[in-house]
TIVO-2410 file (N, C-alpha, C; in nm, 3 decimals):
# residues 141
REC num residu      c1      c2      c3 atome chaine
REC   1      X   2.718   4.214  -3.113     N      A
REC   1      X   2.658   4.100  -3.180    CA      A
REC   1      X   2.769   4.019  -3.250     C      A
REC   2      X   2.758   3.889  -3.238     N      A
REC   2      X   2.857   3.801  -3.302    CA      A
REC   2      X   2.845   3.806  -3.453     C      A
REC   3      X   2.958   3.799  -3.524     N      A
REC   3      X   2.949   3.794  -3.670    CA      A
REC   3      X   2.885   3.662  -3.715     C      A
REC   4      X   2.823   3.667  -3.832     N      A
REC   4      X   2.761   3.546  -3.889    CA      A
REC   4      X   2.869   3.442  -3.916     C      A
REC   5      X   2.837   3.318  -3.889     N      A
REC   5      X   2.928   3.208  -3.921    CA      A
REC   5      X   2.852   3.104  -4.002     C      A
REC   6      X   2.916   3.057  -4.109     N      A
REC   6      X   2.858   2.950  -4.189    CA      A
REC   6      X   2.857   2.820  -4.109     C      A
REC   7      X   2.769   2.728  -4.145     N      A
REC   7      X   2.773   2.595  -4.083    CA      A
REC   7      X   2.908   2.528  -4.109     C      A
REC   8      X   2.943   2.430  -4.027     N      A
REC   8      X   3.069   2.359  -4.048    CA      A
REC   8      X   3.060   2.269  -4.172     C      A
REC   9      X   3.174   2.216  -4.213     N      A
REC   9      X   3.180   2.135  -4.336    CA      A
REC   9      X   3.084   2.016  -4.333     C      A
REC  10      X   3.071   1.951  -4.217     N      A
REC  10      X   2.982   1.836  -4.206    CA      A
REC  10      X   2.837   1.876  -4.229     C      A
REC  11      X   2.797   1.990  -4.173     N      A
REC  11      X   2.659   2.038  -4.190    CA      A
REC  11      X   2.634   2.079  -4.336     C      A
REC  12      X   2.734   2.138  -4.401     N      A
REC  12      X   2.719   2.176  -4.542    CA      A
REC  12      X   2.707   2.050  -4.628     C      A
REC  13      X   2.788   1.949  -4.600     N      A
REC  13      X   2.779   1.823  -4.675    CA      A
REC  13      X   2.639   1.763  -4.658     C      A
REC  14      X   2.591   1.758  -4.534     N      A
REC  14      X   2.458   1.702  -4.506    CA      A
REC  14      X   2.349   1.781  -4.580     C      A
REC  15      X   2.361   1.913  -4.581     N      A
REC  15      X   2.265   1.997  -4.653    CA      A
REC  15      X   2.264   1.961  -4.801     C      A
REC  16      X   2.382   1.953  -4.863     N      A
REC  16      X   2.390   1.923  -5.006    CA      A
REC  16      X   2.339   1.782  -5.038     C      A
REC  17      X   2.354   1.690  -4.943     N      A
REC  17      X   2.304   1.554  -4.964    CA      A
REC  17      X   2.153   1.545  -4.948     C      A
REC  18      X   2.095   1.635  -4.868     N      A
REC  18      X   1.953   1.622  -4.835    CA      A
REC  18      X   1.860   1.703  -4.925     C      A
REC  19      X   1.908   1.812  -4.985     N      A
REC  19      X   1.819   1.895  -5.067    CA      A
REC  19      X   1.796   1.832  -5.204     C      A
REC  20      X   1.678   1.857  -5.260     N      A
REC  20      X   1.647   1.809  -5.395    CA      A
REC  20      X   1.599   1.924  -5.484     C      A
REC  21      X   1.514   2.013  -5.431     N      A
REC  21      X   1.457   2.124  -5.509    CA      A
REC  21      X   1.530   2.252  -5.473     C      A
REC  22      X   1.595   2.310  -5.573     N      A
REC  22      X   1.674   2.431  -5.552    CA      A
REC  22      X   1.618   2.544  -5.638     C      A
REC  23      X   1.571   2.649  -5.572     N      A
REC  23      X   1.530   2.771  -5.643    CA      A
REC  23      X   1.655   2.855  -5.663     C      A
REC  24      X   1.684   2.892  -5.786     N      A
REC  24      X   1.803   2.973  -5.814    CA      A
REC  24      X   1.756   3.115  -5.846     C      A
REC  25      X   1.777   3.204  -5.748     N      A
REC  25      X   1.736   3.344  -5.761    CA      A
REC  25      X   1.842   3.419  -5.840     C      A
REC  26      X   1.800   3.478  -5.953     N      A
REC  26      X   1.895   3.548  -6.039    CA      A
REC  26      X   1.956   3.457  -6.144     C      A
REC  27      X   1.890   3.345  -6.173     N      A
REC  27      X   1.941   3.251  -6.275    CA      A
REC  27      X   1.931   3.318  -6.412     C      A
REC  28      X   2.044   3.353  -6.468     N      A
REC  28      X   2.048   3.420  -6.597    CA      A
REC  28      X   2.025   3.322  -6.711     C      A
REC  29      X   1.953   3.366  -6.815     N      A
REC  29      X   1.939   3.281  -6.934    CA      A
REC  29      X   2.067   3.277  -7.018     C      A
REC  30      X   2.165   3.360  -6.986     N      A
REC  30      X   2.289   3.368  -7.065    CA      A
REC  30      X   2.387   3.259  -7.020     C      A
REC  31      X   2.427   3.170  -7.113     N      A
REC  31      X   2.512   3.056  -7.077    CA      A
REC  31      X   2.647   3.092  -7.017     C      A
REC  32      X   2.700   3.210  -7.046     N      A
REC  32      X   2.832   3.246  -6.994    CA      A
REC  32      X   2.828   3.299  -6.850     C      A
REC  33      X   2.709   3.322  -6.795     N      A
REC  33      X   2.698   3.374  -6.659    CA      A
REC  33      X   2.716   3.262  -6.557     C      A
REC  34      X   2.779   3.295  -6.444     N      A
REC  34      X   2.802   3.195  -6.339    CA      A
REC  34      X   2.673   3.127  -6.296     C      A
REC  35      X   2.566   3.204  -6.279     N      A
REC  35      X   2.440   3.145  -6.233    CA      A
REC  35      X   2.392   3.035  -6.327     C      A
REC  36      X   2.409   3.056  -6.457     N      A
REC  36      X   2.366   2.958  -6.556    CA      A
REC  36      X   2.457   2.835  -6.552     C      A
REC  37      X   2.587   2.857  -6.549     N      A
REC  37      X   2.681   2.744  -6.546    CA      A
REC  37      X   2.662   2.658  -6.421     C      A
REC  38      X   2.638   2.722  -6.307     N      A
REC  38      X   2.620   2.648  -6.184    CA      A
REC  38      X   2.486   2.575  -6.184     C      A
REC  39      X   2.382   2.635  -6.239     N      A
REC  39      X   2.253   2.566  -6.251    CA      A
REC  39      X   2.265   2.443  -6.340     C      A
REC  40      X   2.340   2.453  -6.449     N      A
REC  40      X   2.364   2.337  -6.536    CA      A
REC  40      X   2.434   2.226  -6.456     C      A
REC  41      X   2.533   2.264  -6.377     N      A
REC  41      X   2.604   2.169  -6.291    CA      A
REC  41      X   2.506   2.100  -6.195     C      A
REC  42      X   2.421   2.179  -6.129     N      A
REC  42      X   2.326   2.123  -6.032    CA      A
REC  42      X   2.229   2.028  -6.101     C      A
REC  43      X   2.179   2.066  -6.218     N      A
REC  43      X   2.090   1.977  -6.294    CA      A
REC  43      X   2.161   1.846  -6.327     C      A
REC  44      X   2.287   1.854  -6.369     N      A
REC  44      X   2.364   1.735  -6.406    CA      A
REC  44      X   2.389   1.643  -6.286     C      A
REC  45      X   2.378   1.699  -6.165     N      A
REC  45      X   2.401   1.620  -6.044    CA      A
REC  45      X   2.270   1.581  -5.975     C      A
REC  46      X   2.160   1.585  -6.051     N      A
REC  46      X   2.035   1.529  -6.004    CA      A
REC  46      X   1.942   1.620  -5.925     C      A
REC  47      X   1.978   1.746  -5.912     N      A
REC  47      X   1.890   1.839  -5.841    CA      A
REC  47      X   1.783   1.892  -5.936     C      A
REC  48      X   1.667   1.923  -5.881     N      A
REC  48      X   1.564   1.996  -5.955    CA      A
REC  48      X   1.595   2.144  -5.938     C      A
REC  49      X   1.614   2.215  -6.047     N      A
REC  49      X   1.647   2.357  -6.044    CA      A
REC  49      X   1.527   2.437  -6.092     C      A
REC  50      X   1.488   2.535  -6.011     N      A
REC  50      X   1.373   2.619  -6.044    CA      A
REC  50      X   1.423   2.762  -6.058     C      A
REC  51      X   1.419   2.818  -6.180     N      A
REC  51      X   1.466   2.955  -6.200    CA      A
REC  51      X   1.374   3.060  -6.137     C      A
REC  52      X   1.435   3.156  -6.068     N      A
REC  52      X   1.363   3.272  -6.016    CA      A
REC  52      X   1.427   3.392  -6.084     C      A
REC  53      X   1.348   3.454  -6.174     N      A
REC  53      X   1.402   3.558  -6.260    CA      A
REC  53      X   1.284   3.648  -6.298     C      A
REC  54      X   1.306   3.777  -6.314     N      A
REC  54      X   1.192   3.868  -6.336    CA      A
REC  54      X   1.123   3.855  -6.471     C      A
REC  55      X   1.186   3.794  -6.569     N      A
REC  55      X   1.121   3.784  -6.700    CA      A
REC  55      X   1.158   3.651  -6.767     C      A
REC  56      X   1.079   3.617  -6.867     N      A
REC  56      X   1.102   3.492  -6.939    CA      A
REC  56      X   1.009   3.383  -6.891     C      A
REC  57      X   0.990   3.286  -6.977     N      A
REC  57      X   0.901   3.175  -6.944    CA      A
REC  57      X   0.977   3.051  -6.901     C      A
REC  58      X   1.092   3.027  -6.966     N      A
REC  58      X   1.174   2.912  -6.927    CA      A
REC  58      X   1.322   2.950  -6.935     C      A
REC  59      X   1.400   2.889  -6.849     N      A
REC  59      X   1.547   2.896  -6.854    CA      A
REC  59      X   1.595   2.753  -6.831     C      A
REC  60      X   1.685   2.706  -6.916     N      A
REC  60      X   1.736   2.569  -6.910    CA      A
REC  60      X   1.622   2.467  -6.912     C      A
REC  61      X   1.516   2.501  -6.985     N      A
REC  61      X   1.401   2.411  -6.998    CA      A
REC  61      X   1.312   2.406  -6.875     C      A
REC  62      X   1.338   2.491  -6.777     N      A
REC  62      X   1.262   2.492  -6.653    CA      A
REC  62      X   1.173   2.617  -6.648     C      A
REC  63      X   1.050   2.603  -6.596     N      A
REC  63      X   0.958   2.716  -6.583    CA      A
REC  63      X   1.017   2.821  -6.489     C      A
REC  64      X   1.006   2.947  -6.528     N      A
REC  64      X   1.058   3.060  -6.450    CA      A
REC  64      X   0.947   3.115  -6.360     C      A
REC  65      X   0.985   3.150  -6.237     N      A
REC  65      X   0.894   3.215  -6.143    CA      A
REC  65      X   0.953   3.349  -6.102     C      A
REC  66      X   0.867   3.451  -6.080     N      A
REC  66      X   0.919   3.582  -6.041    CA      A
REC  66      X   0.970   3.589  -5.897     C      A
REC  67      X   0.915   3.504  -5.809     N      A
REC  67      X   0.958   3.501  -5.669    CA      A
REC  67      X   0.960   3.357  -5.620     C      A
REC  68      X   1.037   3.331  -5.516     N      A
REC  68      X   1.042   3.197  -5.458    CA      A
REC  68      X   0.903   3.158  -5.408     C      A
REC  69      X   0.832   3.250  -5.345     N      A
REC  69      X   0.701   3.217  -5.290    CA      A
REC  69      X   0.596   3.187  -5.397     C      A
REC  70      X   0.627   3.213  -5.525     N      A
REC  70      X   0.537   3.178  -5.635    CA      A
REC  70      X   0.554   3.034  -5.682     C      A
REC  71      X   0.659   2.967  -5.636     N      A
REC  71      X   0.688   2.830  -5.678    CA      A
REC  71      X   0.592   2.735  -5.606     C      A
REC  72      X   0.520   2.650  -5.681     N      A
REC  72      X   0.432   2.554  -5.613    CA      A
REC  72      X   0.514   2.445  -5.543     C      A
REC  73      X   0.470   2.407  -5.427     N      A
REC  73      X   0.537   2.300  -5.353    CA      A
REC  73      X   0.657   2.351  -5.275     C      A
REC  74      X   0.717   2.261  -5.198     N      A
REC  74      X   0.828   2.300  -5.111    CA      A
REC  74      X   0.957   2.331  -5.188     C      A
REC  75      X   1.035   2.423  -5.133     N      A
REC  75      X   1.167   2.455  -5.186    CA      A
REC  75      X   1.267   2.421  -5.076     C      A
REC  76      X   1.362   2.333  -5.107     N      A
REC  76      X   1.459   2.289  -5.008    CA      A
REC  76      X   1.569   2.393  -4.985     C      A
REC  77      X   1.612   2.455  -5.095     N      A
REC  77      X   1.726   2.548  -5.088    CA      A
REC  77      X   1.703   2.662  -5.186     C      A
REC  78      X   1.733   2.783  -5.141     N      A
REC  78      X   1.729   2.901  -5.227    CA      A
REC  78      X   1.875   2.941  -5.249     C      A
REC  79      X   1.922   2.926  -5.373     N      A
REC  79      X   2.060   2.961  -5.409    CA      A
REC  79      X   2.055   3.098  -5.477     C      A
REC  80      X   2.130   3.195  -5.421     N      A
REC  80      X   2.112   3.335  -5.459    CA      A
REC  80      X   2.230   3.390  -5.538     C      A
REC  81      X   2.200   3.444  -5.656     N      A
REC  81      X   2.295   3.515  -5.741    CA      A
REC  81      X   2.243   3.658  -5.758     C      A
REC  82      X   2.250   3.736  -5.655     N      A
REC  82      X   2.206   3.875  -5.659    CA      A
REC  82      X   2.307   3.959  -5.582     C      A
REC  83      X   2.306   4.088  -5.606     N      A
REC  83      X   2.394   4.178  -5.531    CA      A
REC  83      X   2.352   4.181  -5.385     C      A
REC  84      X   2.448   4.210  -5.299     N      A
REC  84      X   2.423   4.211  -5.155    CA      A
REC  84      X   2.307   4.302  -5.117     C      A
REC  85      X   2.293   4.416  -5.183     N      A
REC  85      X   2.185   4.509  -5.146    CA      A
REC  85      X   2.046   4.452  -5.175     C      A
REC  86      X   2.036   4.348  -5.258     N      A
REC  86      X   1.908   4.283  -5.287    CA      A
REC  86      X   1.874   4.173  -5.187     C      A
REC  87      X   1.970   4.134  -5.104     N      A
REC  87      X   1.950   4.018  -5.018    CA      A
REC  87      X   1.840   4.032  -4.914     C      A
REC  88      X   1.818   4.150  -4.851     N      A
REC  88      X   1.707   4.155  -4.754    CA      A
REC  88      X   1.575   4.109  -4.815     C      A
REC  89      X   1.544   4.152  -4.936     N      A
REC  89      X   1.421   4.109  -5.003    CA      A
REC  89      X   1.422   3.961  -5.038     C      A
REC  90      X   1.539   3.908  -5.073     N      A
REC  90      X   1.550   3.766  -5.104    CA      A
REC  90      X   1.528   3.682  -4.978     C      A
REC  91      X   1.587   3.725  -4.867     N      A
REC  91      X   1.563   3.653  -4.741    CA      A
REC  91      X   1.414   3.659  -4.705     C      A
REC  92      X   1.349   3.775  -4.722     N      A
REC  92      X   1.205   3.787  -4.696    CA      A
REC  92      X   1.126   3.689  -4.782     C      A
REC  93      X   1.161   3.680  -4.910     N      A
REC  93      X   1.094   3.591  -5.005    CA      A
REC  93      X   1.113   3.445  -4.963     C      A
REC  94      X   1.235   3.407  -4.928     N      A
REC  94      X   1.264   3.269  -4.886    CA      A
REC  94      X   1.186   3.234  -4.759     C      A
REC  95      X   1.180   3.328  -4.666     N      A
REC  95      X   1.104   3.305  -4.542    CA      A
REC  95      X   0.955   3.291  -4.573     C      A
REC  96      X   0.901   3.377  -4.658     N      A
REC  96      X   0.760   3.372  -4.694    CA      A
REC  96      X   0.726   3.241  -4.766     C      A
REC  97      X   0.823   3.187  -4.840     N      A
REC  97      X   0.802   3.063  -4.915    CA      A
REC  97      X   0.815   2.939  -4.826     C      A
REC  98      X   0.868   2.956  -4.706     N      A
REC  98      X   0.890   2.841  -4.619    CA      A
REC  98      X   1.006   2.754  -4.663     C      A
REC  99      X   1.104   2.815  -4.732     N      A
REC  99      X   1.221   2.740  -4.778    CA      A
REC  99      X   1.299   2.686  -4.658     C      A
REC 100      X   1.373   2.578  -4.682     N      A
REC 100      X   1.450   2.517  -4.575    CA      A
REC 100      X   1.587   2.578  -4.553     C      A
REC 101      X   1.643   2.637  -4.658     N      A
REC 101      X   1.779   2.688  -4.649    CA      A
REC 101      X   1.801   2.797  -4.754     C      A
REC 102      X   1.898   2.884  -4.727     N      A
REC 102      X   1.939   2.988  -4.821    CA      A
REC 102      X   2.090   2.979  -4.835     C      A
REC 103      X   2.136   2.984  -4.960     N      A
REC 103      X   2.280   2.980  -4.991    CA      A
REC 103      X   2.310   3.100  -5.079     C      A
REC 104      X   2.395   3.190  -5.033     N      A
REC 104      X   2.431   3.304  -5.117    CA      A
REC 104      X   2.569   3.281  -5.175     C      A
REC 105      X   2.582   3.312  -5.301     N      A
REC 105      X   2.706   3.289  -5.373    CA      A
REC 105      X   2.816   3.386  -5.329     C      A
REC 106      X   2.935   3.364  -5.379     N      A
REC 106      X   3.051   3.446  -5.345    CA      A
REC 106      X   3.021   3.594  -5.364     C      A
REC 107      X   3.055   3.673  -5.266     N      A
REC 107      X   3.034   3.818  -5.273    CA      A
REC 107      X   2.896   3.864  -5.232     C      A
REC 108      X   2.803   3.770  -5.205     N      A
REC 108      X   2.666   3.805  -5.165    CA      A
REC 108      X   2.657   3.794  -5.013     C      A
REC 109      X   2.651   3.909  -4.946     N      A
REC 109      X   2.657   3.911  -4.800    CA      A
REC 109      X   2.550   4.003  -4.742     C      A
REC 110      X   2.474   3.950  -4.646     N      A
REC 110      X   2.378   4.027  -4.568    CA      A
REC 110      X   2.370   3.960  -4.431     C      A
REC 111      X   2.456   4.003  -4.339     N      A
REC 111      X   2.463   3.938  -4.208    CA      A
REC 111      X   2.332   3.948  -4.132     C      A
REC 112      X   2.266   4.064  -4.136     N      A
REC 112      X   2.141   4.082  -4.063    CA      A
REC 112      X   2.034   3.987  -4.118     C      A
REC 113      X   2.023   3.980  -4.251     N      A
REC 113      X   1.927   3.889  -4.313    CA      A
REC 113      X   1.956   3.743  -4.282     C      A
REC 114      X   2.085   3.709  -4.282     N      A
REC 114      X   2.125   3.571  -4.251    CA      A
REC 114      X   2.087   3.535  -4.108     C      A
REC 115      X   2.112   3.626  -4.014     N      A
REC 115      X   2.076   3.600  -3.874    CA      A
REC 115      X   1.923   3.588  -3.859     C      A
REC 116      X   1.850   3.674  -3.930     N      A
REC 116      X   1.703   3.669  -3.926    CA      A
REC 116      X   1.653   3.534  -3.977     C      A
REC 117      X   1.710   3.487  -4.088     N      A
REC 117      X   1.670   3.358  -4.145    CA      A
REC 117      X   1.707   3.244  -4.050     C      A
REC 118      X   1.826   3.249  -3.992     N      A
REC 118      X   1.867   3.146  -3.896    CA      A
REC 118      X   1.771   3.143  -3.776     C      A
REC 119      X   1.734   3.261  -3.727     N      A
REC 119      X   1.643   3.269  -3.612    CA      A
REC 119      X   1.508   3.206  -3.645     C      A
REC 120      X   1.470   3.209  -3.773     N      A
REC 120      X   1.344   3.149  -3.817    CA      A
REC 120      X   1.359   2.999  -3.847     C      A
REC 121      X   1.479   2.945  -3.828     N      A
REC 121      X   1.501   2.802  -3.844    CA      A
REC 121      X   1.562   2.759  -3.976     C      A
REC 122      X   1.598   2.854  -4.063     N      A
REC 122      X   1.660   2.817  -4.190    CA      A
REC 122      X   1.809   2.795  -4.172     C      A
REC 123      X   1.863   2.704  -4.250     N      A
REC 123      X   2.007   2.690  -4.260    CA      A
REC 123      X   2.054   2.796  -4.358     C      A
REC 124      X   2.161   2.867  -4.324     N      A
REC 124      X   2.212   2.972  -4.412    CA      A
REC 124      X   2.361   2.948  -4.436     C      A
REC 125      X   2.397   2.945  -4.565     N      A
REC 125      X   2.537   2.940  -4.608    CA      A
REC 125      X   2.557   3.066  -4.691     C      A
REC 126      X   2.657   3.146  -4.655     N      A
REC 126      X   2.672   3.276  -4.719    CA      A
REC 126      X   2.814   3.295  -4.771     C      A
REC 127      X   2.821   3.361  -4.889     N      A
REC 127      X   2.950   3.398  -4.949    CA      A
REC 127      X   3.034   3.276  -4.985     C      A
REC 128      X   2.967   3.172  -5.038     N      A
REC 128      X   3.036   3.050  -5.082    CA      A
REC 128      X   2.973   3.004  -5.213     C      A
REC 129      X   3.049   2.929  -5.291     N      A
REC 129      X   2.999   2.876  -5.418    CA      A
REC 129      X   2.948   2.734  -5.398     C      A
REC 130      X   2.819   2.713  -5.426     N      A
REC 130      X   2.758   2.582  -5.408    CA      A
REC 130      X   2.824   2.477  -5.497     C      A
REC 131      X   2.865   2.514  -5.618     N      A
REC 131      X   2.929   2.418  -5.709    CA      A
REC 131      X   3.066   2.376  -5.655     C      A
REC 132      X   3.145   2.470  -5.608     N      A
REC 132      X   3.277   2.439  -5.553    CA      A
REC 132      X   3.262   2.348  -5.431     C      A
REC 133      X   3.170   2.384  -5.341     N      A
REC 133      X   3.152   2.303  -5.220    CA      A
REC 133      X   3.096   2.165  -5.253     C      A
REC 134      X   3.002   2.156  -5.345     N      A
REC 134      X   2.946   2.026  -5.384    CA      A
REC 134      X   3.056   1.937  -5.440     C      A
REC 135      X   3.134   1.990  -5.531     N      A
REC 135      X   3.240   1.913  -5.594    CA      A
REC 135      X   3.343   1.866  -5.490     C      A
REC 136      X   3.380   1.955  -5.400     N      A
REC 136      X   3.482   1.925  -5.300    CA      A
REC 136      X   3.429   1.827  -5.194     C      A
REC 137      X   3.309   1.849  -5.144     N      A
REC 137      X   3.258   1.771  -5.031    CA      A
REC 137      X   3.194   1.638  -5.073     C      A
REC 138      X   3.135   1.635  -5.191     N      A
REC 138      X   3.068   1.513  -5.233    CA      A
REC 138      X   3.147   1.435  -5.337     C      A
REC 139      X   3.257   1.495  -5.384     N      A
REC 139      X   3.349   1.425  -5.473    CA      A
REC 139      X   3.288   1.370  -5.599     C      A
REC 140      X   3.188   1.441  -5.651     N      A
REC 140      X   3.123   1.394  -5.774    CA      A
REC 140      X   3.150   1.492  -5.888     C      A
REC 141      X   3.261   1.564  -5.877     N      A
REC 141      X   3.307   1.663  -5.972    CA      A
REC 141      X   3.227   1.683  -6.089     C      A
***
């Protein structure tokens, strides 16, 4: 079986330009955590950020949901801040929610789950930082 490959730079740019609603799985309420800092960045760049976290009512002023499939309405992108061993369940959740794409942050890898999501028609970007790529590709630092 071929190893998973991320979309090319043009496809990643197009994805970042087209998505509006981003569910952030593992969005920590702690400001020093990467998930929180990156969510603040995404909010500042006009995206709607929806926290997916097991507890709490709001994070960054946004209503918290326990799972992606609990979010009302469509989700364009699921941005994941979880350990690799949690990814099969996250991919299942994203698929059940009908999300358009899944993006796993640096160090988050599940090749089988990524291939499964791609086979179902989702765009998958894995083991990359959405903030770094957004800043580099869209030049809106």
